[in-house]
MIMI-443943 format. One record per atom (N, C-alpha, C): x, z, y; atom name; residue in one letter. Coordinates in pm, whole numbers, plus 32768, in hexadecimal, padded with zeros to 4 digits. Layout:
// MIMI-443943
<pt <X, Z, Y>, CA, A>
...
END
This chain:
// MIMI-443943
<pt <F3B7, 3D19, BA43>, N, M>
<pt <F418, 3D4A, BA82>, CA, M>
<pt <F3DD, 3D9C, BB1E>, C, M>
<pt <F416, 3E0E, BB65>, N, D>
<pt <F3E0, 3E46, BB83>, CA, D>
<pt <F3BE, 3DFD, BC31>, C, D>
<pt <F340, 3E22, BC44>, N, V>
<pt <F345, 3DF6, BCB9>, CA, V>
<pt <F3A2, 3DE3, BD41>, C, V>
<pt <F3C0, 3E45, BD63>, N, W>
<pt <F446, 3E7C, BDB9>, CA, W>
<pt <F499, 3E17, BD7A>, C, W>
<pt <F4D2, 3DD7, BD2E>, N, K>
<pt <F53C, 3DA9, BD01>, CA, K>
<pt <F4F9, 3CF0, BD1D>, C, K>
<pt <F48D, 3CDC, BD1A>, N, R>
<pt <F461, 3C61, BD7D>, CA, R>
<pt <F484, 3C42, BDD3>, C, R>
<pt <F459, 3CB5, BE3B>, N, F>
<pt <F499, 3C80, BEBA>, CA, F>
<pt <F4D8, 3BF8, BEDB>, C, F>
<pt <F548, 3C13, BEAD>, N, G>
<pt <F5B6, 3BB0, BF02>, CA, G>
<pt <F594, 3B49, BEA1>, C, G>
<pt <F540, 3B19, BE63>, N, E>
<pt <F4D6, 3A95, BE00>, CA, E>
<pt <F474, 3A46, BE40>, C, E>
<pt <F47E, 3A94, BEF3>, N, K>
<pt <F3E7, 3A47, BF32>, CA, K>
<pt <F43F, 39D3, BF5B>, C, K>
<pt <F3BF, 392D, BF65>, N, E>
<pt <F3F5, 38C7, BF59>, CA, E>
<pt <F44C, 38C3, C001>, C, E>
<pt <F430, 391C, C072>, N, V>
<pt <F4A1, 3935, C0DA>, CA, V>
<pt <F4A7, 3986, C11E>, C, V>
<pt <F519, 39A8, C124>, N, S>
<pt <F54F, 3A4A, C19A>, CA, S>
<pt <F4EA, 3A27, C1CD>, C, S>
<pt <F51A, 3AAD, C253>, N, H>
<pt <F4D4, 3AE0, C2D4>, CA, H>
<pt <F4E6, 3A57, C327>, C, H>
<pt <F55B, 3A7E, C346>, N, S>
<pt <F5D2, 3A05, C384>, CA, S>
<pt <F5CB, 397B, C387>, C, S>
<pt <F5A9, 394E, C2ED>, N, M>
<pt <F583, 389A, C2E3>, CA, M>
<pt <F501, 38B0, C30E>, C, M>
<pt <F495, 38EA, C2E3>, N, A>
<pt <F420, 38F1, C30A>, CA, A>
<pt <F415, 38F7, C3BE>, C, A>
<pt <F483, 3944, C3F8>, N, H>
<pt <F449, 3920, C4AE>, CA, H>
<pt <F4A5, 388E, C4D6>, C, H>
<pt <F50E, 387A, C48A>, N, Y>
<pt <F558, 37BA, C482>, CA, Y>
<pt <F4CC, 375F, C47B>, C, Y>
<pt <F4CE, 3798, C426>, N, L>
<pt <F446, 3706, C3E3>, CA, L>
<pt <F3C7, 371C, C44D>, C, L>
<pt <F39B, 3797, C48E>, N, Q>
<pt <F314, 3795, C4F9>, CA, Q>
<pt <F376, 3728, C573>, C, Q>
<pt <F3D4, 3786, C592>, N, T>
<pt <F425, 374A, C602>, CA, T>
<pt <F43F, 36CC, C5E3>, C, T>
<pt <F450, 368A, C5A1>, N, V>
<pt <F465, 35E3, C5B4>, CA, V>
<pt <F3BF, 35C7, C5AF>, C, V>
<pt <F376, 35F5, C55D>, N, A>
<pt <F2CF, 35D1, C572>, CA, A>
<pt <F2BC, 35C3, C5FD>, C, A>
<pt <F2CA, 363F, C65F>, N, T>
<pt <F298, 3664, C6CA>, CA, T>
<pt <F2FA, 35FE, C741>, C, T>
<pt <F39E, 35B7, C739>, N, L>
<pt <F3C6, 3554, C769>, CA, L>
<pt <F3A1, 34C4, C774>, C, L>
<pt <F369, 34D7, C703>, N, K>
<pt <F314, 343F, C6E1>, CA, K>
<pt <F28C, 3436, C73B>, C, K>
<pt <F254, 34AC, C725>, N, R>
<pt <F1D3, 34BB, C783>, CA, R>
<pt <F1D1, 34A1, C812>, C, R>
<pt <F220, 34CB, C84D>, N, E>
<pt <F249, 34CC, C8C0>, CA, E>
<pt <F296, 3489, C8E0>, C, E>
<pt <F308, 3463, C8AD>, N, K>
<pt <F37A, 33DC, C8BF>, CA, K>
<pt <F36E, 3378, C8AD>, C, K>
<pt <F344, 338B, C82C>, N, G>
<pt <F33D, 3333, C7E1>, CA, G>
<pt <F3B5, 32D3, C787>, C, G>
<pt <F402, 3347, C7A1>, N, H>
<pt <F489, 3312, C755>, CA, H>
<pt <F4B6, 33C4, C71A>, C, H>
<pt <F4E7, 33FC, C6DF>, N, A>
<pt <F540, 346B, C6C9>, CA, A>
<pt <F5E9, 341D, C6A0>, C, A>
<pt <F636, 346B, C72F>, N, R>
<pt <F6C3, 343D, C713>, CA, R>
<pt <F710, 34DD, C6FE>, C, R>
<pt <F7BD, 34DA, C6AC>, N, V>
<pt <F7BC, 3576, C6CE>, CA, V>
<pt <F7E2, 359C, C754>, C, V>
<pt <F7F2, 3585, C793>, N, G>
<pt <F7E8, 35B5, C81D>, CA, G>
<pt <F776, 3628, C807>, C, G>
<pt <F708, 35E0, C824>, N, D>
<pt <F68E, 3602, C834>, CA, D>
<pt <F65A, 366D, C7EE>, C, D>
<pt <F6BD, 3666, C76F>, N, I>
<pt <F664, 36E0, C707>, CA, I>
<pt <F69F, 373A, C769>, C, I>
<pt <F75E, 3710, C774>, N, A>
<pt <F7A8, 37B3, C76C>, CA, A>
<pt <F753, 37CF, C7EE>, C, A>
<pt <F71E, 37DF, C875>, N, D>
<pt <F6F9, 37CF, C8EE>, CA, D>
<pt <F69B, 383B, C899>, C, D>
<pt <F63F, 37E1, C859>, N, M>
<pt <F5AB, 3830, C864>, CA, M>
<pt <F5A5, 388D, C801>, C, M>
<pt <F657, 38A9, C78D>, N, L>
<pt <F65C, 3908, C756>, CA, L>
<pt <F686, 3984, C787>, C, L>
<pt <F6E1, 394F, C807>, N, G>
<pt <F767, 39A2, C856>, CA, G>
<pt <F78E, 39C0, C7B6>, C, G>
<pt <F7C4, 3969, C77F>, N, V>
<pt <F845, 395B, C6F8>, CA, V>
<pt <F8C4, 38D0, C76C>, C, V>
<pt <F92C, 38D7, C6F6>, N, S>
<pt <F999, 385D, C700>, CA, S>
<pt <F986, 37EA, C6DF>, C, S>
<pt <F9A8, 379B, C70D>, N, K>
<pt <F9A4, 36F3, C6D6>, CA, K>
<pt <F9A3, 36FE, C638>, C, K>
<pt <FA32, 373E, C63E>, N, S>
<pt <FA72, 3758, C592>, CA, S>
<pt <FA03, 3785, C540>, C, S>
<pt <F9FB, 37F7, C569>, N, G>
<pt <F972, 3850, C53A>, CA, G>
<pt <F906, 37EE, C4E1>, C, G>
<pt <F8E2, 37A6, C558>, N, V>
<pt <F858, 374A, C519>, CA, V>
<pt <F8BA, 3702, C4EF>, C, V>
<pt <F8E6, 368A, C4EB>, N, T>
<pt <F93C, 3637, C485>, CA, T>
<pt <F94E, 368B, C3C9>, C, T>
<pt <F955, 36FD, C3FE>, N, S>
<pt <F951, 3737, C379>, CA, S>
<pt <F911, 3742, C31A>, C, S>
<pt <F8A4, 3761, C35B>, N, M>
<pt <F7E5, 37A1, C32C>, CA, M>
<pt <F7B5, 36F1, C33B>, C, M>
<pt <F808, 36AC, C397>, N, I>
<pt <F7AE, 3635, C37C>, CA, I>
<pt <F7E9, 35E6, C2C6>, C, I>
<pt <F839, 360C, C2DB>, N, R>
<pt <F898, 35D2, C22B>, CA, R>
<pt <F846, 3628, C1BD>, C, R>
<pt <F845, 36AB, C1E5>, N, S>
<pt <F7E3, 3707, C17F>, CA, S>
<pt <F785, 36BE, C153>, C, S>
<pt <F72E, 368A, C1D4>, N, L>
<pt <F6B9, 3671, C1CD>, CA, L>
<pt <F67A, 35F6, C178>, C, L>
<pt <F701, 357C, C1AD>, N, H>
<pt <F717, 34FF, C15B>, CA, H>
<pt <F71F, 3529, C0EB>, C, H>
<pt <F777, 3569, C080>, N, A>
<pt <F789, 35AB, C03A>, CA, A>
<pt <F72B, 358C, BFCD>, C, A>
<pt <F6B2, 360D, BFF5>, N, R>
<pt <F61D, 3614, BFF1>, CA, R>
<pt <F5AC, 356D, BFF7>, C, R>
<pt <F5DE, 3522, C01C>, N, G>
<pt <F57C, 34E8, C036>, CA, G>
<pt <F4F2, 34E9, C08D>, C, G>
<pt <F55E, 3525, C113>, N, L>
<pt <F4C3, 3556, C17B>, CA, L>
<pt <F516, 3507, C1FB>, C, L>
<pt <F56D, 34EC, C206>, N, V>
<pt <F5B6, 3477, C28E>, CA, V>
<pt <F5F3, 340B, C24F>, C, V>
<pt <F5CA, 33BF, C2B0>, N, S>
<pt <F661, 335A, C2B3>, CA, S>
<pt <F696, 3368, C312>, C, S>
<pt <F723, 3324, C34C>, N, H>
<pt <F756, 331D, C3B9>, CA, H>
<pt <F7CF, 32D1, C37A>, C, H>
<pt <F7E6, 324D, C3FE>, N, E>
<pt <F889, 3231, C411>, CA, E>
<pt <F8C7, 325D, C497>, C, E>
<pt <F96F, 3270, C44E>, N, K>
<pt <F9A8, 3295, C4C7>, CA, K>
<pt <F99E, 3246, C552>, C, K>
<pt <F958, 32D7, C5CF>, N, Y>
<pt <F948, 32A2, C63C>, CA, Y>
<pt <F8AE, 325A, C64F>, C, Y>
<pt <F87E, 327A, C5C2>, N, G>
<pt <F7F6, 3220, C5E6>, CA, G>
<pt <F763, 329D, C5DC>, C, G>
<pt <F6E5, 3265, C5EA>, N, C>
<pt <F68F, 3305, C616>, CA, C>
<pt <F67C, 333A, C566>, C, C>
<pt <F65C, 33B4, C58F>, N, V>
<pt <F60C, 33F1, C4E6>, CA, V>
<pt <F59F, 33D1, C503>, C, V>
<pt <F57F, 339D, C442>, N, E>
<pt <F4F4, 3354, C43E>, CA, E>
<pt <F4C6, 33CC, C3EE>, C, E>
<pt <F437, 33F0, C3BA>, N, L>
<pt <F408, 347F, C37A>, CA, L>
<pt <F3E3, 33FE, C2FE>, C, L>
<pt <F404, 33F8, C264>, N, T>
<pt <F3EC, 33CC, C215>, CA, T>
<pt <F315, 33F9, C1EE>, C, T>
<pt <F2E5, 33A0, C1A9>, N, P>
<pt <F250, 33CE, C14F>, CA, P>
<pt <F276, 3448, C174>, C, P>
<pt <F2CE, 346C, C124>, N, S>
<pt <F2E4, 350A, C0E6>, CA, S>
<pt <F2EB, 3573, C154>, C, S>
<pt <F339, 3530, C184>, N, G>
<pt <F37E, 35A4, C209>, CA, G>
<pt <F2DB, 35AA, C25D>, C, G>
<pt <F2F2, 3519, C280>, N, S>
<pt <F210, 356E, C2D7>, CA, S>
<pt <F1B9, 357F, C29C>, C, S>
<pt <F1C4, 3587, C240>, N, L>
<pt <F16A, 35EE, C1CC>, CA, L>
<pt <F1A2, 3659, C1CC>, C, L>
<pt <F1F2, 3698, C1B1>, N, L>
<pt <F227, 370A, C1D6>, CA, L>
<pt <F23F, 375F, C26B>, C, L>
<pt <F25A, 36F5, C2E7>, N, A>
<pt <F253, 36F1, C337>, CA, A>
<pt <F173, 3749, C365>, C, A>
<pt <F141, 36E9, C362>, N, E>
<pt <F0BD, 3714, C353>, CA, E>
<pt <F09E, 375C, C33A>, C, E>
<pt <F0B1, 37A2, C297>, N, R>
<pt <F097, 381F, C26B>, CA, R>
<pt <F09D, 38A6, C282>, C, R>
<pt <F121, 3883, C2BE>, N, T>
<pt <F158, 3910, C30B>, CA, T>
<pt <F123, 3932, C39C>, C, T>
<pt <F128, 38C2, C3EE>, N, E>
<pt <F0EE, 38C4, C43F>, CA, E>
<pt <F01F, 391A, C439>, C, E>
<pt <EFED, 38B4, C3DB>, N, S>
<pt <EF7D, 38E3, C3E5>, CA, S>
<pt <EF33, 3981, C399>, C, S>
<pt <EFDE, 39A0, C33B>, N, S>
<pt <EFE4, 3A30, C303>, CA, S>
<pt <EFE8, 3A86, C367>, C, S>
<pt <F03B, 3A6F, C3D4>, N, R>
<pt <F052, 3AEA, C434>, CA, R>
<pt <F008, 3AE7, C488>, C, R>
<pt <EF7C, 3A58, C4B2>, N, R>
<pt <EF16, 3A95, C4FA>, CA, R>
<pt <EE9E, 3AEE, C4BE>, C, R>
<pt <EE92, 3AAE, C453>, N, V>
<pt <EE4B, 3B32, C3CF>, CA, V>
<pt <EE52, 3BA8, C3F5>, C, V>
<pt <EEDE, 3B97, C3AF>, N, L>
<pt <EEFC, 3C41, C3E9>, CA, L>
<pt <EEF7, 3C5A, C431>, C, L>
<pt <EF3D, 3C2D, C4D2>, N, T>
<pt <EEFB, 3C81, C545>, CA, T>
<pt <EE9D, 3C97, C57D>, C, T>
<pt <EE24, 3C2C, C56D>, N, M>
<pt <ED91, 3C5F, C547>, CA, M>
<pt <ED5F, 3CDE, C547>, C, M>
<pt <ED9D, 3CEA, C4B0>, N, F>
<pt <ED5F, 3D31, C454>, CA, F>
<pt <ED95, 3D96, C48A>, C, F>
<pt <EE3B, 3DE1, C4A5>, N, L>
<pt <EE82, 3E2B, C4D2>, CA, L>
<pt <EE20, 3E64, C562>, C, L>
<pt <EE06, 3E44, C5B5>, N, T>
<pt <EDFF, 3E39, C656>, CA, T>
<pt <ED30, 3E58, C617>, C, T>
<pt <ECF5, 3DEA, C5F4>, N, D>
<pt <EC6E, 3DC9, C60F>, CA, D>
<pt <EC2A, 3E5E, C5AF>, C, D>
<pt <EC77, 3E39, C560>, N, I>
<pt <EBF3, 3E95, C4DB>, CA, I>
<pt <EC53, 3F39, C4D0>, C, I>
<pt <ECC0, 3F24, C4FE>, N, L>
<pt <ECFA, 3FDC, C4AF>, CA, L>
<pt <ED29, 4012, C572>, C, L>
<pt <ED18, 3FBD, C5A6>, N, G>
<pt <ED2C, 3FD9, C641>, CA, G>
<pt <EDD2, 401D, C662>, C, G>
<pt <EE2E, 3FF6, C641>, N, V>
<pt <EEAA, 3FED, C632>, CA, V>
<pt <EED4, 3F7D, C6DA>, C, V>
<pt <EF1D, 3FEE, C72E>, N, Q>
<pt <EF45, 3F98, C7C3>, CA, Q>
<pt <EF88, 3EFD, C761>, C, Q>
<pt <EF7C, 3E8C, C7F1>, N, A>
<pt <EF9E, 3E1F, C7E7>, CA, A>
<pt <F031, 3DFD, C7E4>, C, A>
<pt <F085, 3E7E, C809>, N, Q>
<pt <F102, 3E52, C806>, CA, Q>
<pt <F13A, 3E48, C77A>, C, Q>
<pt <F103, 3ECB, C746>, N, V>
<pt <F11C, 3F19, C6DD>, CA, V>
<pt <F118, 3EAA, C65B>, C, V>
<pt <F072, 3E81, C67B>, N, A>
<pt <F062, 3E35, C610>, CA, A>
<pt <F0AA, 3DA1, C5C9>, C, A>
<pt <F0A0, 3D84, C61B>, N, E>
<pt <F106, 3CE6, C66B>, CA, E>
<pt <F15F, 3CD7, C61C>, C, E>
<pt <F1CE, 3D67, C620>, N, E>
<pt <F245, 3D80, C5F2>, CA, E>
<pt <F22F, 3D8B, C57B>, C, E>
<pt <F1C3, 3DEE, C537>, N, D>
<pt <F1B0, 3DE6, C493>, CA, D>
<pt <F181, 3D9B, C453>, C, D>
<pt <F142, 3D2E, C4AF>, N, A>
<pt <F117, 3CA3, C467>, CA, A>
<pt <F19C, 3C44, C430>, C, A>
<pt <F1E3, 3C71, C4CE>, N, C>
<pt <F235, 3C04, C4E7>, CA, C>
<pt <F29E, 3C17, C44D>, C, C>
<pt <F2CA, 3CB5, C43B>, N, M>
<pt <F315, 3CCD, C3D4>, CA, M>
<pt <F2CA, 3CB3, C32D>, C, M>
<pt <F258, 3CAC, C321>, N, I>
<pt <F229, 3C7C, C293>, CA, I>
<pt <F1CE, 3C28, C2B1>, C, I>
<pt <F1D5, 3BE2, C2EA>, N, E>
<pt <F1A2, 3B1E, C300>, CA, E>
<pt <F1C1, 3B08, C25F>, C, E>
<pt <F225, 3ADA, C229>, N, H>
<pt <F277, 3A9E, C1E0>, CA, H>
<pt <F25B, 3ACA, C172>, C, H>
<pt <F233, 3B5D, C178>, N, L>
<pt <F279, 3BA2, C0FC>, CA, L>
<pt <F1C4, 3B92, C081>, C, L>
<pt <F150, 3B80, C0D3>, N, V>
<pt <F0F6, 3BD7, C0B4>, CA, V>
<pt <F0B8, 3B23, C07D>, C, V>
<pt <F06B, 3B19, BFDC>, N, S>
<pt <F063, 3AE9, BFAD>, CA, S>
<pt <EFF2, 3A8E, BFAE>, C, S>
<pt <EFB6, 3A0A, BFB7>, N, P>
<pt <EF7A, 39A1, C00D>, CA, P>
<pt <EEC0, 39F1, BFC1>, C, P>
<pt <EEDA, 3A2F, BF4C>, N, E>
<pt <EE56, 3A46, BF23>, CA, E>
<pt <EE62, 3AD5, BF9F>, C, E>
<pt <EE72, 3B49, BFAD>, N, V>
<pt <EE5F, 3BC2, C004>, CA, V>
<pt <EE5D, 3B7A, C0A7>, C, V>
<pt <EE76, 3B0A, C0A9>, N, S>
<pt <EE9D, 3ADD, C15A>, CA, S>
<pt <EDF6, 3AAE, C159>, C, S>
<pt <EDBF, 3A6F, C0E4>, N, V>
<pt <ED40, 3A4A, C0B9>, CA, V>
<pt <ECC6, 3AA0, C0E4>, C, V>
<pt <ECFC, 3B23, C08B>, N, E>
<pt <EC87, 3BA6, C088>, CA, E>
<pt <EC9D, 3BDD, C120>, C, E>
<pt <ED0A, 3BF4, C15A>, N, L>
<pt <ED25, 3C00, C1B5>, CA, L>
<pt <ECCE, 3BD4, C259>, C, L>
<pt <ECA6, 3B65, C25C>, N, L>
<pt <EC8D, 3AF1, C28D>, CA, L>
<pt <EBFD, 3B28, C289>, C, L>
<pt <EBE4, 3B0F, C1D7>, N, R>
<pt <EB30, 3B2E, C197>, CA, R>
<pt <EAF7, 3BB1, C1E8>, C, R>
<pt <EB43, 3C16, C1F2>, N, I>
<pt <EAFC, 3C9D, C1FD>, CA, I>
<pt <EB1F, 3CCD, C2DF>, C, I>
<pt <EBA7, 3C89, C2DF>, N, T>
<pt <EB7A, 3C6B, C3A0>, CA, T>
<pt <EB26, 3C28, C3A6>, C, T>
<pt <EAFF, 3B9B, C377>, N, S>
<pt <EAA9, 3B72, C378>, CA, S>
<pt <EA15, 3B84, C3A3>, C, S>
<pt <E9F6, 3C0D, C316>, N, F>
<pt <E97C, 3C4F, C333>, CA, F>
<pt <E95C, 3CDA, C388>, C, F>
<pt <E9B9, 3D18, C389>, N, L>
<pt <E9E5, 3D67, C3EF>, CA, L>
<pt <E99A, 3D6D, C457>, C, L>
<pt <E9F6, 3CDF, C4A8>, N, R>
<pt <E9F3, 3CF2, C50E>, CA, R>
<pt <E965, 3CA6, C584>, C, R>
<pt <E8FB, 3C77, C4C9>, N, S>
<pt <E87A, 3C35, C4E9>, CA, S>
<pt <E809, 3C94, C513>, C, S>
<pt <E7C0, 3C50, C53F>, N, D>
<pt <E740, 3C7C, C560>, CA, D>
<pt <E6F7, 3CFA, C4FB>, C, D>
<pt <E721, 3CEA, C478>, N, H>
<pt <E6B2, 3D14, C41D>, CA, H>
<pt <E6D3, 3DA9, C448>, C, H>
<pt <E632, 3DCE, C41C>, N, P>
<pt <E5F4, 3E6F, C3EC>, CA, P>
<pt <E64C, 3EB6, C3C4>, C, P>
<pt <E6BF, 3E97, C35D>, N, V>
<pt <E6F4, 3EE2, C30E>, CA, V>
<pt <E793, 3EEF, C30F>, C, V>
<pt <E7AA, 3E70, C376>, N, A>
<pt <E824, 3E73, C3B4>, CA, A>
<pt <E85A, 3EDB, C432>, C, A>
<pt <E7D7, 3F07, C49E>, N, K>
<pt <E7D1, 3F06, C510>, CA, K>
<pt <E7E5, 3FC1, C4D7>, C, K>
<pt <E75C, 3FD0, C45B>, N, Q>
<pt <E796, 409B, C41A>, CA, Q>
<pt <E82E, 409E, C3DF>, C, Q>
<pt <E864, 402F, C3B6>, N, F>
<pt <E8E0, 4054, C381>, CA, F>
<pt <E92D, 406B, C3FF>, C, F>
<pt <E91F, 3FDC, C45F>, N, R>
<pt <E981, 4007, C499>, CA, R>
<pt <E963, 40C5, C4F9>, C, R>
<pt <E8FB, 4099, C52B>, N, D>
<pt <E8DF, 4157, C54A>, CA, D>
<pt <E8F5, 41C1, C4FC>, C, D>
<pt <E8DA, 419D, C485>, N, A>
<pt <E919, 423F, C436>, CA, A>
<pt <E9BD, 4235, C418>, C, A>
<pt <E9FD, 41CA, C412>, N, Y>
<pt <EA74, 41CB, C3DC>, CA, Y>
<pt <EACA, 421D, C4A2>, C, Y>
<pt <EAA0, 41EA, C50B>, N, H>
<pt <EACB, 4222, C580>, CA, H>
<pt <EAAA, 42B5, C57F>, C, H>
<pt <EA56, 42DC, C50A>, N, A>
<pt <E9FE, 4359, C55C>, CA, A>
<pt <EA6F, 43AC, C4DD>, C, A>
<pt <EAB3, 4393, C49A>, N, S>
<pt <EAFB, 43C5, C409>, CA, S>
<pt <EB58, 43F6, C450>, C, S>
<pt <EB81, 44A2, C40D>, N, P>
<pt <EBF2, 44BF, C428>, CA, P>
<pt <EC78, 4492, C406>, C, P>
<pt <ECBA, 4493, C48F>, N, R>
<pt <ED20, 443A, C480>, CA, R>
<pt <ED9B, 44B9, C464>, C, R>
<pt <EDAC, 4538, C3DA>, N, S>
<pt <EDF5, 4530, C3F3>, CA, S>
<pt <ED94, 45C9, C37B>, C, S>
<pt <EE01, 462A, C33E>, N, C>
<pt <EDB4, 465B, C2C1>, CA, C>
<pt <EDA6, 4713, C32D>, C, C>
<pt <EDF8, 46E7, C397>, N, A>
<pt <EE06, 475E, C416>, CA, A>
<pt <ED46, 4761, C425>, C, A>
<pt <ECEC, 46E9, C43B>, N, E>
<pt <EC87, 46EA, C44F>, CA, E>
<pt <EC1E, 4716, C409>, C, E>
<pt <EC3A, 473C, C379>, N, H>
<pt <EBB5, 4733, C33A>, CA, H>
<pt <EC15, 47EA, C2F4>, C, H>
<pt <EBC1, 4837, C283>, N, A>
<pt <EBE0, 489D, C270>, CA, A>
<pt <EC0D, 4854, C1D8>, C, A>
<pt <EC77, 48CF, C1EA>, N, P>
<pt <ECF8, 4898, C170>, CA, P>
<pt <ECBE, 48A7, C0F2>, C, P>
<pt <ECD6, 4842, C0A5>, N, G>
<pt <ECC3, 480A, C030>, CA, G>
<pt <EC76, 478A, C00B>, C, G>
<pt <EC21, 47AE, C08F>, N, A>
<pt <EBC7, 4728, C0A7>, CA, A>
<pt <EBF7, 46C0, C085>, C, A>
<pt <EC8F, 46E8, C0B0>, N, C>
<pt <EC9C, 4650, C077>, CA, C>
<pt <ECBA, 4600, BFF0>, C, C>
<pt <EC7F, 4587, BFD9>, N, D>
<pt <EC8B, 4548, BF12>, CA, D>
<pt <ECF1, 44FE, BF47>, C, D>
<pt <ED2E, 4506, BFA5>, N, M>
<pt <EDBA, 445D, BF91>, CA, M>
<pt <EE46, 44C5, BF79>, C, M>
<pt <EE18, 4515, BFC4>, N, C>
<pt <EED1, 457F, BFEA>, CA, C>
<pt <EED3, 45D7, BF8D>, C, C>
<pt <EE8A, 4613, BF43>, N, G>
<pt <EE92, 4671, BF14>, CA, G>
<pt <EF09, 46D5, BF35>, C, G>
<pt <EF5A, 471B, BF3C>, N, A>
<pt <EFA0, 478F, BF6D>, CA, A>
<pt <EFEF, 477C, BFF6>, C, A>
<pt <F017, 46F5, BFE6>, N, T>
<pt <F061, 46A9, C061>, CA, T>
<pt <F00C, 4649, C0D0>, C, T>
<pt <F02E, 467E, C144>, N, C>
<pt <EF9F, 462B, C179>, CA, C>
<pt <F01A, 455D, C1B1>, C, C>
<pt <EFDB, 4504, C14B>, N, L>
<pt <EFF7, 44B2, C166>, CA, L>
<pt <F052, 447A, C1F0>, C, L>
<pt <EFCA, 446A, C261>, N, R>
<pt <EFD6, 446E, C2DE>, CA, R>
<pt <F05D, 447A, C30B>, C, R>
<pt <F075, 4503, C2F2>, N, E>
<pt <F0EE, 456A, C32C>, CA, E>
<pt <F167, 457C, C327>, C, E>
<pt <F154, 4508, C286>, N, S>
<pt <F1DD, 44E8, C25E>, CA, S>
<pt <F1F5, 444C, C261>, C, S>
<pt <F1B0, 4401, C293>, N, L>
<pt <F1C3, 4379, C2DE>, CA, L>
<pt <F1F2, 43A9, C374>, C, L>
<pt <F1B3, 43E9, C3D7>, N, V>
<pt <F1EA, 4408, C474>, CA, V>
<pt <F22E, 4428, C43D>, C, V>
<pt <F285, 44A8, C3F3>, N, R>
<pt <F304, 44E9, C414>, CA, R>
<pt <F360, 44A9, C460>, C, R>
<pt <F3AF, 44E3, C4D5>, N, E>
<pt <F41B, 4487, C4CF>, CA, E>
<pt <F486, 4485, C466>, C, E>
<pt <F4B7, 4437, C491>, N, V>
<pt <F54E, 441E, C3FA>, CA, V>
<pt <F5CD, 440E, C473>, C, V>
<pt <F633, 4421, C484>, N, G>
<pt <F66B, 4422, C4DE>, CA, G>
<pt <F686, 441F, C545>, C, G>
<pt <F69E, 43C8, C5BB>, N, D>
<pt <F684, 43D4, C60B>, CA, D>
<pt <F636, 432C, C68B>, C, D>
<pt <F5E7, 4334, C5FE>, N, A>
<pt <F56D, 42C1, C628>, CA, A>
<pt <F501, 4301, C609>, C, A>
<pt <F4CE, 433A, C69C>, N, P>
<pt <F453, 4354, C6C7>, CA, P>
<pt <F3DB, 430E, C6B3>, C, P>
<pt <F390, 431E, C679>, N, L>
<pt <F30B, 42F1, C64D>, CA, L>
<pt <F298, 4312, C69A>, C, L>
<pt <F215, 429D, C6CB>, N, K>
<pt <F1FD, 429A, C72E>, CA, K>
<pt <F16D, 425C, C6EC>, C, K>
<pt <F12A, 42EB, C6DA>, N, V>
<pt <F0BC, 42C2, C65D>, CA, V>
<pt <F040, 4309, C6AB>, C, V>
<pt <EFC7, 42DD, C6DF>, N, R>
<pt <EF69, 433E, C71C>, CA, R>
<pt <EF16, 43C0, C6B2>, C, R>
<pt <EEF2, 442C, C71C>, N, A>
<pt <EEC8, 448E, C6D1>, CA, A>
<pt <EE6E, 446D, C6A3>, C, A>
END
């Protein structure tokens, strides 16, 4: 099966991941997670929360008695923890290694946190940890990376072995419709 077709086969959707993380956060902060608390934290209706709780319950990720607290099952707890860890790793990689602005890094990490496999997250953690270290090669890499050209316009035509005839960076930052892009020059 083509990879793009498997997108919908992920363990949880983006919304489901946020509900699981919200339940985990409320349990940590308040000691309980009620439907109203979840709705307030996510800025959604109570009926929307109830509907999502039913879906999560059907997947075996939460338990919930009517008018009672929402509890994460062991699987739900592990998924919430994995998703949060993935977000933290992605955010560190994007900010500390790539130099992406914190707000952009946090938004992008949020969007992809539940899509990245544990294997990729572990390797991102590994490379982030190394590149943040005091190892001389890590420092040399950081210096070289930050000094490297940010676009094809910064080097001789044809000198980029990645782009070919069209500058990949320019095609990535070109505005589409009314959505202005904020990308460092």
